[in-house]
N, C-alpha and C positions, 0 to 999 in steps of 0.2 A: 925441857922440852916442851913447846907449847900444843896444846891439843889442837888438830883440826877441826873444823866447823862441821863436817859428817860427823866426827866422834864426838864435839859436843851434842847433834842431834839425837844421835841414836842414845846417847845416854839419858838427856833429859824428857825427851819424848819415849822414847822405849821402853827404856828399864826405870825411870823414874814416873812418870804418867801412866805406863800400863797400857801406853797406846799401838797400835801396827806400822808396820813397816811402810804403809803406805801414807799414812799420818806423817812419818820423817820426812818421805820422797815430797810430797806435798809442801812442806816447810822448807825445805832448802828450796825448792824450785821458786815460790811464792817472796821469799824473803831475799834468796841471796842468788837466786836466779842460776841453779847450780842444776843441773839435768845429769838424776845420778839415774843408773838401771836401778832395778827391783832385787835382780842378784848381786848387785854389787853391795848394796845396804845387805844384805841378807848374810854375805860372807863376812862384810867388815864386825857384823853382830857377832858372828859365829868364833869369829876369832877374840874378840872382846872379851867375850865370857870364858874361851878357853885362857885366856891370860890371867882372868879374877881367878880361877879357879886353880890355877897352877899357884899365883902368889898368895891364897888363903891356904 
């Protein structure tokens, strides 16, 4: 299954680079013109981390 742009941005900006969600939100808005609310990004990140813990 192909990973989405939001998931990729969260993994690269927040998890790998250690930046905050606002940086990821700005990146998505500037590069892809995707306007995502802060709460949506927060829930996506929490879901990713829970899935990662379940796999490990």
